[in-house]
N, CA, C, O and the ligand as a Tripos MOL2 file, in Angstrom:
@<TRIPOS>MOLECULE
protein
  293   291    74     0     0
PROTEIN
NO_CHARGES

@<TRIPOS>ATOM
      1 N           0.8440   -1.2010    0.0000 N.3       1 MET1
      2 CA          0.0000    0.0000    0.0000 C.3       1 MET1
      3 C           0.8740    1.2440    0.0000 C.2       1 MET1
      4 O           1.7940    1.3910    0.8050 O.2       1 MET1
      5 N           0.5610    2.1110   -0.9090 N.am      2 THR2
      6 CA          1.2450    3.3960   -0.9180 C.3       2 THR2
      7 C           0.2210    4.4950   -0.7210 C.2       2 THR2
      8 O          -0.9240    4.3830   -1.1590 O.2       2 THR2
      9 N           0.6350    5.5340   -0.0720 N.am      3 ALA3
     10 CA         -0.2830    6.6350    0.1950 C.3       3 ALA3
     11 C          -0.5700    7.4100   -1.0800 C.2       3 ALA3
     12 O           0.3040    7.5770   -1.9310 O.2       3 ALA3
     13 N          -1.7820    7.8730   -1.2000 N.am      4 MET4
     14 CA         -2.1570    8.7260   -2.3310 C.3       4 MET4
     15 C          -1.2970    9.9840   -2.3180 C.2       4 MET4
     16 O          -1.2420   10.6790   -1.3040 O.2       4 MET4
     17 N          -0.6280   10.2890   -3.4200 N.am      5 PRO5
     18 CA          0.1780   11.5120   -3.4560 C.3       5 PRO5
     19 C          -0.7310   12.7360   -3.5220 C.2       5 PRO5
     20 O          -1.4180   12.9470   -4.5220 O.2       5 PRO5
     21 N          -0.7360   13.5170   -2.4950 N.am      6 LEU6
     22 CA         -1.5940   14.6990   -2.4600 C.3       6 LEU6
     23 C          -0.8660   15.8960   -3.0570 C.2       6 LEU6
     24 O           0.2620   16.2130   -2.6800 O.2       6 LEU6
     25 N          -1.5330   16.5470   -3.9890 N.am      7 LEU7
     26 CA         -0.9550   17.7320   -4.6090 C.3       7 LEU7
     27 C          -1.2300   18.9600   -3.7410 C.2       7 LEU7
     28 O          -2.2450   19.0420   -3.0490 O.2       7 LEU7
     29 N          -0.3160   19.8900   -3.7980 N.am      8 VAL8
     30 CA         -0.4920   21.1700   -3.1140 C.3       8 VAL8
     31 C          -0.7200   22.2260   -4.1830 C.2       8 VAL8
     32 O           0.1980   22.6140   -4.9040 O.2       8 VAL8
     33 N          -1.9490   22.6780   -4.2680 N.am      9 TRP9
     34 CA         -2.3170   23.6690   -5.2860 C.3       9 TRP9
     35 C          -2.8610   24.9010   -4.5990 C.2       9 TRP9
     36 O          -4.0020   25.2960   -4.8360 O.2       9 TRP9
     37 N          -2.0510   25.5120   -3.7470 N.am     10 ARG10
     38 CA         -2.5120   26.6970   -3.0200 C.3      10 ARG10
     39 C          -2.3950   27.9520   -3.8600 C.2      10 ARG10
     40 O          -3.0600   28.9510   -3.5850 O.2      10 ARG10
     41 N          -1.5470   27.9070   -4.8900 N.am     11 ASP11
     42 CA         -1.3470   29.1030   -5.7040 C.3      11 ASP11
     43 C          -2.6410   29.4460   -6.4400 C.2      11 ASP11
     44 O          -3.3120   28.5660   -6.9800 O.2      11 ASP11
     45 N          -2.9780   30.7290   -6.4540 N.am     12 SER12
     46 CA         -4.2220   31.1660   -7.0900 C.3      12 SER12
     47 C          -4.2210   30.8990   -8.5880 C.2      12 SER12
     48 O          -5.2730   30.9410   -9.2260 O.2      12 SER12
     49 N          -3.0450   30.6240   -9.1560 N.am     13 ALA13
     50 CA         -2.9600   30.3180  -10.5870 C.3      13 ALA13
     51 C          -3.7130   29.0420  -10.9390 C.2      13 ALA13
     52 O          -4.0290   28.8020  -12.1040 O.2      13 ALA13
     53 N          -4.0000   28.2220   -9.9280 N.am     14 HIS14
     54 CA         -4.7180   26.9800  -10.1840 C.3      14 HIS14
     55 C          -6.2230   27.1860  -10.2700 C.2      14 HIS14
     56 O          -6.9670   26.2500  -10.5660 O.2      14 HIS14
     57 N          -6.6750   28.4180  -10.0110 N.am     15 PHE15
     58 CA         -8.1100   28.6980  -10.0770 C.3      15 PHE15
     59 C          -8.3730   29.6860  -11.2020 C.2      15 PHE15
     60 O          -7.8850   30.8150  -11.1790 O.2      15 PHE15
     61 N          -9.1420   29.2530  -12.1780 N.am     16 ASP16
     62 CA         -9.4330   30.1030  -13.3370 C.3      16 ASP16
     63 C         -10.7590   30.8100  -13.1340 C.2      16 ASP16
     64 O         -11.8210   30.1910  -13.1840 O.2      16 ASP16
     65 N         -10.6860   32.1130  -12.9040 N.am     17 HIS17
     66 CA        -11.9040   32.8830  -12.6250 C.3      17 HIS17
     67 C         -12.7470   33.1120  -13.8720 C.2      17 HIS17
     68 O         -13.8740   33.5980  -13.7790 O.2      17 HIS17
     69 N         -12.2130   32.7670  -15.0300 N.am     18 ARG18
     70 CA        -12.9760   32.9700  -16.2570 C.3      18 ARG18
     71 C         -14.0880   31.9410  -16.4020 C.2      18 ARG18
     72 O         -14.9810   32.1040  -17.2340 O.2      18 ARG18
     73 N         -14.0400   30.8950  -15.6060 N.am     19 GLY19
     74 CA        -15.1460   29.9530  -15.6420 C.3      19 GLY19
     75 C         -14.7070   28.4960  -15.6710 C.2      19 GLY19
     76 O         -13.5220   28.1700  -15.7390 O.2      19 GLY19
     77 N         -15.7230   27.6330  -15.6170 N.am     20 ASP20
     78 CA        -15.4640   26.2010  -15.6100 C.3      20 ASP20
     79 C         -15.1720   25.6790  -17.0140 C.2      20 ASP20
     80 O         -15.6730   26.1920  -18.0150 O.2      20 ASP20
     81 N         -14.3460   24.6440  -17.0460 N.am     21 ARG21
     82 CA        -14.1290   23.9020  -18.2870 C.3      21 ARG21
     83 C         -14.1240   22.4260  -17.9430 C.2      21 ARG21
     84 O         -13.8690   22.0630  -16.7950 O.2      21 ARG21
     85 N         -14.4000   21.5700  -18.9130 N.am     22 PRO22
     86 CA        -14.4430   20.1320  -18.6120 C.3      22 PRO22
     87 C         -13.0780   19.6070  -18.1810 C.2      22 PRO22
     88 O         -12.0600   19.8760  -18.8180 O.2      22 PRO22
     89 N         -13.0810   18.8670  -17.1080 N.am     23 CYS23
     90 CA        -11.8710   18.2080  -16.6150 C.3      23 CYS23
     91 C         -11.3500   17.2480  -17.6850 C.2      23 CYS23
     92 O         -12.1230   16.5000  -18.2840 O.2      23 CYS23
     93 N         -10.0280   17.2740  -17.9230 N.am     24 VAL24
     94 CA         -9.4550   16.4230  -18.9640 C.3      24 VAL24
     95 C          -9.5070   14.9420  -18.5790 C.2      24 VAL24
     96 O          -9.2970   14.0640  -19.4160 O.2      24 VAL24
     97 N          -9.7880   14.6810  -17.3090 N.am     25 LEU25
     98 CA         -9.7880   13.2900  -16.8580 C.3      25 LEU25
     99 C         -11.1910   12.7200  -16.6810 C.2      25 LEU25
    100 O         -11.4540   11.5900  -17.0910 O.2      25 LEU25
    101 N         -12.0980   13.4900  -16.0720 N.am     26 CYS26
    102 CA        -13.4290   12.9320  -15.8030 C.3      26 CYS26
    103 C         -14.5270   13.6140  -16.6100 C.2      26 CYS26
    104 O         -15.6520   13.1160  -16.6530 O.2      26 CYS26
    105 N         -14.2230   14.7530  -17.2550 N.am     27 GLY27
    106 CA        -15.2140   15.3930  -18.1030 C.3      27 GLY27
    107 C         -16.1890   16.3080  -17.3870 C.2      27 GLY27
    108 O         -16.9920   16.9780  -18.0370 O.2      27 GLY27
    109 N         -16.1360   16.3520  -16.0630 N.am     28 GLN28
    110 CA        -17.0150   17.2310  -15.3140 C.3      28 GLN28
    111 C         -16.3920   18.6240  -15.2330 C.2      28 GLN28
    112 O         -15.1720   18.7620  -15.1450 O.2      28 GLN28
    113 N         -17.2320   19.6440  -15.2620 N.am     29 ASP29
    114 CA        -16.7200   21.0100  -15.2340 C.3      29 ASP29
    115 C         -15.9170   21.2950  -13.9650 C.2      29 ASP29
    116 O         -16.2460   20.8270  -12.8740 O.2      29 ASP29
    117 N         -14.8700   22.0660  -14.1440 N.am     30 THR30
    118 CA        -14.0450   22.4500  -13.0030 C.3      30 THR30
    119 C         -13.4090   23.8080  -13.2570 C.2      30 THR30
    120 O         -13.0270   24.1030  -14.3890 O.2      30 THR30
    121 N         -13.2890   24.6390  -12.2300 N.am     31 PRO31
    122 CA        -12.5700   25.9070  -12.3770 C.3      31 PRO31
    123 C         -11.0650   25.7330  -12.1450 C.2      31 PRO31
    124 O         -10.2990   26.6850  -12.2910 O.2      31 PRO31
    125 N         -10.6490   24.5240  -11.7850 N.am     32 LEU32
    126 CA         -9.2420   24.3120  -11.4490 C.3      32 LEU32
    127 C          -8.4100   24.0320  -12.7000 C.2      32 LEU32
    128 O          -8.8910   23.4700  -13.6840 O.2      32 LEU32
    129 N          -7.1290   24.4510  -12.6240 N.am     33 ARG33
    130 CA         -6.1920   24.2410  -13.7330 C.3      33 ARG33
    131 C          -4.8960   23.6670  -13.1810 C.2      33 ARG33
    132 O          -4.4790   23.9700  -12.0630 O.2      33 ARG33
    133 N          -4.2790   22.8320  -13.9970 N.am     34 SER34
    134 CA         -2.9490   22.3650  -13.6290 C.3      34 SER34
    135 C          -1.9350   23.4750  -13.9080 C.2      34 SER34
    136 O          -2.2930   24.5210  -14.4490 O.2      34 SER34
    137 N          -0.6790   23.2490  -13.5430 N.am     35 HIS35
    138 CA          0.3470   24.2700  -13.8060 C.3      35 HIS35
    139 C           0.5300   24.4630  -15.3050 C.2      35 HIS35
    140 O           1.0800   25.4780  -15.7330 O.2      35 HIS35
    141 N           0.0730   23.4980  -16.1110 N.am     36 GLN36
    142 CA          0.1540   23.6290  -17.5710 C.3      36 GLN36
    143 C          -1.1710   24.0580  -18.1610 C.2      36 GLN36
    144 O          -1.4060   23.9350  -19.3630 O.2      36 GLN36
    145 N          -2.0520   24.5760  -17.2780 N.am     37 ARG37
    146 CA         -3.3290   25.1520  -17.6920 C.3      37 ARG37
    147 C          -4.3310   24.1180  -18.1960 C.2      37 ARG37
    148 O          -5.3080   24.4770  -18.8540 O.2      37 ARG37
    149 N          -4.1060   22.8610  -17.9020 N.am     38 GLU38
    150 CA         -5.1100   21.8600  -18.2260 C.3      38 GLU38
    151 C          -6.2340   21.9530  -17.2090 C.2      38 GLU38
    152 O          -5.9660   21.9910  -16.0080 O.2      38 GLU38
    153 N          -7.5070   21.9920  -17.6590 N.am     39 PRO39
    154 CA         -8.6010   21.9550  -16.7050 C.3      39 PRO39
    155 C          -8.6900   20.5630  -16.0930 C.2      39 PRO39
    156 O          -8.8630   19.5750  -16.8060 O.2      39 PRO39
    157 N          -8.5740   20.4890  -14.7940 N.am     40 VAL40
    158 CA         -8.5780   19.1860  -14.1290 C.3      40 VAL40
    159 C          -8.8920   19.3780  -12.6500 C.2      40 VAL40
    160 O          -8.4310   20.3350  -12.0280 O.2      40 VAL40
    161 N          -9.6820   18.4590  -12.0910 N.am     41 HIS41
    162 CA         -9.9200   18.4900  -10.6520 C.3      41 HIS41
    163 C          -8.6390   18.0830   -9.9280 C.2      41 HIS41
    164 O          -7.8640   17.2640  -10.4220 O.2      41 HIS41
    165 N          -8.4360   18.6580   -8.7710 N.am     42 LYS42
    166 CA         -7.2500   18.2940   -7.9930 C.3      42 LYS42
    167 C          -7.2890   16.8080   -7.6550 C.2      42 LYS42
    168 O          -6.2720   16.1210   -7.7440 O.2      42 LYS42
    169 N          -8.4620   16.3140   -7.2660 N.am     43 VAL43
    170 CA         -8.5540   14.8960   -6.8970 C.3      43 VAL43
    171 C          -8.3220   14.0000   -8.1120 C.2      43 VAL43
    172 O          -7.7490   12.9190   -7.9820 O.2      43 VAL43
    173 N          -8.7590   14.4410   -9.2840 N.am     44 CYS44
    174 CA         -8.5210   13.6660  -10.5050 C.3      44 CYS44
    175 C          -7.0280   13.6320  -10.8110 C.2      44 CYS44
    176 O          -6.4880   12.5890  -11.1790 O.2      44 CYS44
    177 N          -6.3650   14.7770  -10.6570 N.am     45 ALA45
    178 CA         -4.9290   14.8480  -10.9030 C.3      45 ALA45
    179 C          -4.1760   13.9550   -9.9200 C.2      45 ALA45
    180 O          -3.1980   13.3010  -10.2830 O.2      45 ALA45
    181 N          -4.6420   13.9370   -8.6760 N.am     46 GLU46
    182 CA         -3.9890   13.0850   -7.6740 C.3      46 GLU46
    183 C          -4.1810   11.6110   -8.0150 C.2      46 GLU46
    184 O          -3.2640   10.8020   -7.8770 O.2      46 GLU46
    185 N          -5.3800   11.2820   -8.4590 N.am     47 ASP47
    186 CA         -5.6620    9.9000   -8.8200 C.3      47 ASP47
    187 C          -4.8150    9.4820  -10.0220 C.2      47 ASP47
    188 O          -4.2790    8.3740  -10.0760 O.2      47 ASP47
    189 N          -4.7100   10.4130  -10.9930 N.am     48 TRP48
    190 CA         -3.9060   10.1270  -12.1940 C.3      48 TRP48
    191 C          -2.4430    9.9490  -11.8190 C.2      48 TRP48
    192 O          -1.7660    9.0570  -12.3300 O.2      48 TRP48
    193 N          -1.9590   10.8070  -10.9200 N.am     49 THR49
    194 CA         -0.5590   10.7410  -10.5030 C.3      49 THR49
    195 C          -0.2670    9.4260   -9.7870 C.2      49 THR49
    196 O           0.8190    8.8610   -9.9150 O.2      49 THR49
    197 N          -1.2630    8.9470   -9.0270 N.am     50 GLU50
    198 CA         -1.0790    7.6660   -8.3320 C.3      50 GLU50
    199 C          -0.9890    6.5280   -9.3450 C.2      50 GLU50
    200 O          -0.2240    5.5800   -9.1630 O.2      50 GLU50
    201 N          -1.7840    6.6330  -10.4230 N.am     51 THR51
    202 CA         -1.8040    5.5940  -11.4490 C.3      51 THR51
    203 C          -0.5780    5.6750  -12.3470 C.2      51 THR51
    204 O          -0.1670    4.6780  -12.9410 O.2      51 THR51
    205 N           0.0050    6.8700  -12.4430 N.am     52 ASN52
    206 CA          1.1750    7.0870  -13.3100 C.3      52 ASN52
    207 C           2.3130    7.7090  -12.5090 C.2      52 ASN52
    208 O           2.6890    8.8560  -12.7490 O.2      52 ASN52
    209 N           2.8640    6.9520  -11.5550 N.am     53 PRO53
    210 CA          3.8490    7.5370  -10.6220 C.3      53 PRO53
    211 C           5.1350    7.9970  -11.2860 C.2      53 PRO53
    212 O           5.8920    8.7690  -10.6980 O.2      53 PRO53
    213 N           5.3960    7.5290  -12.5190 N.am     54 ASP54
    214 CA          6.6280    7.9340  -13.1870 C.3      54 ASP54
    215 C           6.4270    9.1420  -14.0850 C.2      54 ASP54
    216 O           7.3590    9.5720  -14.7640 O.2      54 ASP54
    217 N           5.2200    9.6930  -14.0960 N.am     55 GLN55
    218 CA          4.9280   10.8520  -14.9320 C.3      55 GLN55
    219 C           4.8730   12.1130  -14.0730 C.2      55 GLN55
    220 O           4.5830   12.0490  -12.8780 O.2      55 GLN55
    221 N           5.1560   13.2620  -14.6970 N.am     56 ILE56
    222 CA          5.0890   14.5240  -13.9600 C.3      56 ILE56
    223 C           4.1320   15.4820  -14.6500 C.2      56 ILE56
    224 O           4.3860   16.6810  -14.7650 O.2      56 ILE56
    225 N           3.0120   14.9060  -15.1080 N.am     57 ARG57
    226 CA          1.9980   15.7370  -15.7670 C.3      57 ARG57
    227 C           1.4180   16.7510  -14.7940 C.2      57 ARG57
    228 O           1.1580   17.8990  -15.1550 O.2      57 ARG57
    229 N           1.2230   16.3190  -13.5710 N.am     58 PHE58
    230 CA          0.6720   17.2080  -12.5560 C.3      58 PHE58
    231 C           1.6690   17.3120  -11.4060 C.2      58 PHE58
    232 O           2.1410   16.2980  -10.8920 O.2      58 PHE58
    233 N           1.9770   18.5060  -11.0160 N.am     59 VAL59
    234 CA          2.9460   18.7010   -9.9450 C.3      59 VAL59
    235 C           2.3790   19.6710   -8.9120 C.2      59 VAL59
    236 O           1.4930   20.4750   -9.2000 O.2      59 VAL59
    237 N           2.9150   19.5670   -7.7110 N.am     60 SER60
    238 CA          2.5410   20.4990   -6.6580 C.3      60 SER60
    239 C           3.2440   21.8280   -6.8620 C.2      60 SER60
    240 O           4.2580   21.9190   -7.5530 O.2      60 SER60
    241 N           2.6780   22.8580   -6.2400 N.am     61 ASP61
    242 CA          3.3610   24.1370   -6.2190 C.3      61 ASP61
    243 C           4.6800   23.9760   -5.4710 C.2      61 ASP61
    244 O           4.8240   23.1010   -4.6170 O.2      61 ASP61
    245 N           5.6260   24.8240   -5.8030 N.am     62 ALA62
    246 CA          6.8620   24.8380   -5.0420 C.3      62 ALA62
    247 C           6.5450   25.1670   -3.5880 C.2      62 ALA62
    248 O           5.7240   26.0370   -3.2970 O.2      62 ALA62
    249 N           7.1960   24.4720   -2.7010 N.am     63 GLN63
    250 CA          6.9500   24.7160   -1.2910 C.3      63 GLN63
    251 C           7.4660   26.1040   -0.9060 C.2      63 GLN63
    252 O           8.6300   26.4230   -1.1510 O.2      63 GLN63
    253 N           6.6150   26.9190   -0.3130 N.am     64 PRO64
    254 CA          7.1000   28.2290    0.1360 C.3      64 PRO64
    255 C           8.0720   28.0400    1.2910 C.2      64 PRO64
    256 O           7.9750   27.0810    2.0570 O.2      64 PRO64
    257 N           8.9830   28.9500    1.3970 N.am     65 ARG65
    258 CA          9.9260   28.8480    2.5090 C.3      65 ARG65
    259 C           9.1740   29.0330    3.8250 C.2      65 ARG65
    260 O           8.3930   29.9700    3.9870 O.2      65 ARG65
    261 N           9.4200   28.1460    4.7300 N.am     66 ARG66
    262 CA          8.7030   28.1870    5.9930 C.3      66 ARG66
    263 C           9.2910   29.2750    6.8830 C.2      66 ARG66
    264 O          10.5020   29.4780    6.9650 O.2      66 ARG66
    265 N           8.3740   29.9530    7.5360 N.am     67 THR67
    266 CA          8.8070   30.9470    8.5140 C.3      67 THR67
    267 C           8.0040   30.7010    9.7840 C.2      67 THR67
    268 O           7.0960   29.8710    9.8030 O.2      67 THR67
    269 N           8.3360   31.4080   10.8140 N.am     68 ASP68
    270 CA          7.6250   31.2290   12.0850 C.3      68 ASP68
    271 C           6.1440   31.5420   11.9330 C.2      68 ASP68
    272 O           5.3090   31.0000   12.6560 O.2      68 ASP68
    273 N           5.8200   32.4300   10.9800 N.am     69 SER69
    274 CA          4.4290   32.8260   10.8200 C.3      69 SER69
    275 C           3.5920   31.7050   10.2290 C.2      69 SER69
    276 O           2.3630   31.7900   10.2280 O.2      69 SER69
    277 N           4.2400   30.6440    9.7190 N.am     70 ASP70
    278 CA          3.5030   29.5380    9.1470 C.3      70 ASP70
    279 C           2.9530   28.5920   10.2070 C.2      70 ASP70
    280 O           2.0950   27.7590    9.9120 O.2      70 ASP70
    281 N           3.4310   28.7140   11.4160 N.am     71 VAL71
    282 CA          3.0780   27.7620   12.4560 C.3      71 VAL71
    283 C           1.5810   27.6790   12.6640 C.2      71 VAL71
    284 O           1.0370   26.5970   12.8870 O.2      71 VAL71
    285 N           0.9130   28.8190   12.5920 N.am     72 HIS72
    286 CA         -0.5240   28.8300   12.8420 C.3      72 HIS72
    287 C          -1.3470   28.8020   11.5480 C.2      72 HIS72
    288 O          -2.5730   28.9020   11.5880 O.2      72 HIS72
    289 N          -0.6760   28.6670   10.4160 N.am     73 ALA73
    290 CA         -1.3870   28.6710    9.1410 C.3      73 ALA73
    291 C          -2.1310   27.3480    8.9340 C.2      73 ALA73
    292 O          -2.7910   27.1640    7.9110 O.2      73 ALA73
    293 ZN        -12.1420   15.5420  -12.8040 Zn       74 ZN74
@<TRIPOS>BOND
     1     1     2 1
     2     2     3 1
     3     3     4 2
     4     3     5 am
     5     5     6 1
     6     6     7 1
     7     7     8 2
     8     7     9 am
     9     9    10 1
    10    10    11 1
    11    11    12 2
    12    11    13 am
    13    13    14 1
    14    14    15 1
    15    15    16 2
    16    15    17 am
    17    17    18 1
    18    18    19 1
    19    19    20 2
    20    19    21 am
    21    21    22 1
    22    22    23 1
    23    23    24 2
    24    23    25 am
    25    25    26 1
    26    26    27 1
    27    27    28 2
    28    27    29 am
    29    29    30 1
    30    30    31 1
    31    31    32 2
    32    31    33 am
    33    33    34 1
    34    34    35 1
    35    35    36 2
    36    35    37 am
    37    37    38 1
    38    38    39 1
    39    39    40 2
    40    39    41 am
    41    41    42 1
    42    42    43 1
    43    43    44 2
    44    43    45 am
    45    45    46 1
    46    46    47 1
    47    47    48 2
    48    47    49 am
    49    49    50 1
    50    50    51 1
    51    51    52 2
    52    51    53 am
    53    53    54 1
    54    54    55 1
    55    55    56 2
    56    55    57 am
    57    57    58 1
    58    58    59 1
    59    59    60 2
    60    59    61 am
    61    61    62 1
    62    62    63 1
    63    63    64 2
    64    63    65 am
    65    65    66 1
    66    66    67 1
    67    67    68 2
    68    67    69 am
    69    69    70 1
    70    70    71 1
    71    71    72 2
    72    71    73 am
    73    73    74 1
    74    74    75 1
    75    75    76 2
    76    75    77 am
    77    77    78 1
    78    78    79 1
    79    79    80 2
    80    79    81 am
    81    81    82 1
    82    82    83 1
    83    83    84 2
    84    83    85 am
    85    85    86 1
    86    86    87 1
    87    87    88 2
    88    87    89 am
    89    89    90 1
    90    90    91 1
    91    91    92 2
    92    91    93 am
    93    93    94 1
    94    94    95 1
    95    95    96 2
    96    95    97 am
    97    97    98 1
    98    98    99 1
    99    99   100 2
   100    99   101 am
   101   101   102 1
   102   102   103 1
   103   103   104 2
   104   103   105 am
   105   105   106 1
   106   106   107 1
   107   107   108 2
   108   107   109 am
   109   109   110 1
   110   110   111 1
   111   111   112 2
   112   111   113 am
   113   113   114 1
   114   114   115 1
   115   115   116 2
   116   115   117 am
   117   117   118 1
   118   118   119 1
   119   119   120 2
   120   119   121 am
   121   121   122 1
   122   122   123 1
   123   123   124 2
   124   123   125 am
   125   125   126 1
   126   126   127 1
   127   127   128 2
   128   127   129 am
   129   129   130 1
   130   130   131 1
   131   131   132 2
   132   131   133 am
   133   133   134 1
   134   134   135 1
   135   135   136 2
   136   135   137 am
   137   137   138 1
   138   138   139 1
   139   139   140 2
   140   139   141 am
   141   141   142 1
   142   142   143 1
   143   143   144 2
   144   143   145 am
   145   145   146 1
   146   146   147 1
   147   147   148 2
   148   147   149 am
   149   149   150 1
   150   150   151 1
   151   151   152 2
   152   151   153 am
   153   153   154 1
   154   154   155 1
   155   155   156 2
   156   155   157 am
   157   157   158 1
   158   158   159 1
   159   159   160 2
   160   159   161 am
   161   161   162 1
   162   162   163 1
   163   163   164 2
   164   163   165 am
   165   165   166 1
   166   166   167 1
   167   167   168 2
   168   167   169 am
   169   169   170 1
   170   170   171 1
   171   171   172 2
   172   171   173 am
   173   173   174 1
   174   174   175 1
   175   175   176 2
   176   175   177 am
   177   177   178 1
   178   178   179 1
   179   179   180 2
   180   179   181 am
   181   181   182 1
   182   182   183 1
   183   183   184 2
   184   183   185 am
   185   185   186 1
   186   186   187 1
   187   187   188 2
   188   187   189 am
   189   189   190 1
   190   190   191 1
   191   191   192 2
   192   191   193 am
   193   193   194 1
   194   194   195 1
   195   195   196 2
   196   195   197 am
   197   197   198 1
   198   198   199 1
   199   199   200 2
   200   199   201 am
   201   201   202 1
   202   202   203 1
   203   203   204 2
   204   203   205 am
   205   205   206 1
   206   206   207 1
   207   207   208 2
   208   207   209 am
   209   209   210 1
   210   210   211 1
   211   211   212 2
   212   211   213 am
   213   213   214 1
   214   214   215 1
   215   215   216 2
   216   215   217 am
   217   217   218 1
   218   218   219 1
   219   219   220 2
   220   219   221 am
   221   221   222 1
   222   222   223 1
   223   223   224 2
   224   223   225 am
   225   225   226 1
   226   226   227 1
   227   227   228 2
   228   227   229 am
   229   229   230 1
   230   230   231 1
   231   231   232 2
   232   231   233 am
   233   233   234 1
   234   234   235 1
   235   235   236 2
   236   235   237 am
   237   237   238 1
   238   238   239 1
   239   239   240 2
   240   239   241 am
   241   241   242 1
   242   242   243 1
   243   243   244 2
   244   243   245 am
   245   245   246 1
   246   246   247 1
   247   247   248 2
   248   247   249 am
   249   249   250 1
   250   250   251 1
   251   251   252 2
   252   251   253 am
   253   253   254 1
   254   254   255 1
   255   255   256 2
   256   255   257 am
   257   257   258 1
   258   258   259 1
   259   259   260 2
   260   259   261 am
   261   261   262 1
   262   262   263 1
   263   263   264 2
   264   263   265 am
   265   265   266 1
   266   266   267 1
   267   267   268 2
   268   267   269 am
   269   269   270 1
   270   270   271 1
   271   271   272 2
   272   271   273 am
   273   273   274 1
   274   274   275 1
   275   275   276 2
   276   275   277 am
   277   277   278 1
   278   278   279 1
   279   279   280 2
   280   279   281 am
   281   281   282 1
   282   282   283 1
   283   283   284 2
   284   283   285 am
   285   285   286 1
   286   286   287 1
   287   287   288 2
   288   287   289 am
   289   289   290 1
   290   290   291 1
   291   291   292 2
@<TRIPOS>SUBSTRUCTURE
     1 MET1         2 RESIDUE 1 A MET
     2 THR2         6 RESIDUE 1 A THR
     3 ALA3        10 RESIDUE 1 A ALA
     4 MET4        14 RESIDUE 1 A MET
     5 PRO5        18 RESIDUE 1 A PRO
     6 LEU6        22 RESIDUE 1 A LEU
     7 LEU7        26 RESIDUE 1 A LEU
     8 VAL8        30 RESIDUE 1 A VAL
     9 TRP9        34 RESIDUE 1 A TRP
    10 ARG10       38 RESIDUE 1 A ARG
    11 ASP11       42 RESIDUE 1 A ASP
    12 SER12       46 RESIDUE 1 A SER
    13 ALA13       50 RESIDUE 1 A ALA
    14 HIS14       54 RESIDUE 1 A HIS
    15 PHE15       58 RESIDUE 1 A PHE
    16 ASP16       62 RESIDUE 1 A ASP
    17 HIS17       66 RESIDUE 1 A HIS
    18 ARG18       70 RESIDUE 1 A ARG
    19 GLY19       74 RESIDUE 1 A GLY
    20 ASP20       78 RESIDUE 1 A ASP
    21 ARG21       82 RESIDUE 1 A ARG
    22 PRO22       86 RESIDUE 1 A PRO
    23 CYS23       90 RESIDUE 1 A CYS
    24 VAL24       94 RESIDUE 1 A VAL
    25 LEU25       98 RESIDUE 1 A LEU
    26 CYS26      102 RESIDUE 1 A CYS
    27 GLY27      106 RESIDUE 1 A GLY
    28 GLN28      110 RESIDUE 1 A GLN
    29 ASP29      114 RESIDUE 1 A ASP
    30 THR30      118 RESIDUE 1 A THR
    31 PRO31      122 RESIDUE 1 A PRO
    32 LEU32      126 RESIDUE 1 A LEU
    33 ARG33      130 RESIDUE 1 A ARG
    34 SER34      134 RESIDUE 1 A SER
    35 HIS35      138 RESIDUE 1 A HIS
    36 GLN36      142 RESIDUE 1 A GLN
    37 ARG37      146 RESIDUE 1 A ARG
    38 GLU38      150 RESIDUE 1 A GLU
    39 PRO39      154 RESIDUE 1 A PRO
    40 VAL40      158 RESIDUE 1 A VAL
    41 HIS41      162 RESIDUE 1 A HIS
    42 LYS42      166 RESIDUE 1 A LYS
    43 VAL43      170 RESIDUE 1 A VAL
    44 CYS44      174 RESIDUE 1 A CYS
    45 ALA45      178 RESIDUE 1 A ALA
    46 GLU46      182 RESIDUE 1 A GLU
    47 ASP47      186 RESIDUE 1 A ASP
    48 TRP48      190 RESIDUE 1 A TRP
    49 THR49      194 RESIDUE 1 A THR
    50 GLU50      198 RESIDUE 1 A GLU
    51 THR51      202 RESIDUE 1 A THR
    52 ASN52      206 RESIDUE 1 A ASN
    53 PRO53      210 RESIDUE 1 A PRO
    54 ASP54      214 RESIDUE 1 A ASP
    55 GLN55      218 RESIDUE 1 A GLN
    56 ILE56      222 RESIDUE 1 A ILE
    57 ARG57      226 RESIDUE 1 A ARG
    58 PHE58      230 RESIDUE 1 A PHE
    59 VAL59      234 RESIDUE 1 A VAL
    60 SER60      238 RESIDUE 1 A SER
    61 ASP61      242 RESIDUE 1 A ASP
    62 ALA62      246 RESIDUE 1 A ALA
    63 GLN63      250 RESIDUE 1 A GLN
    64 PRO64      254 RESIDUE 1 A PRO
    65 ARG65      258 RESIDUE 1 A ARG
    66 ARG66      262 RESIDUE 1 A ARG
    67 THR67      266 RESIDUE 1 A THR
    68 ASP68      270 RESIDUE 1 A ASP
    69 SER69      274 RESIDUE 1 A SER
    70 ASP70      278 RESIDUE 1 A ASP
    71 VAL71      282 RESIDUE 1 A VAL
    72 HIS72      286 RESIDUE 1 A HIS
    73 ALA73      290 RESIDUE 1 A ALA
    74 ZN74       293 GROUP 0 **** ****
């Protein structure tokens, strides 16, 4: 058993305010975008990444540098 790789998509670039588009994986509308601007649900991208562990189609945002102010975030 391996844990589901959870993506970190906190960057606002992952949310397209122009509207929903069909997810490239499940076909349901989503306002979310991958870093390559593919419309895709985060959970769909995570599921795809689990199925294709050697691919880097979907990646997490770069980890922000941690500071003391992150403790309560
Ligand atoms: Zn989807």
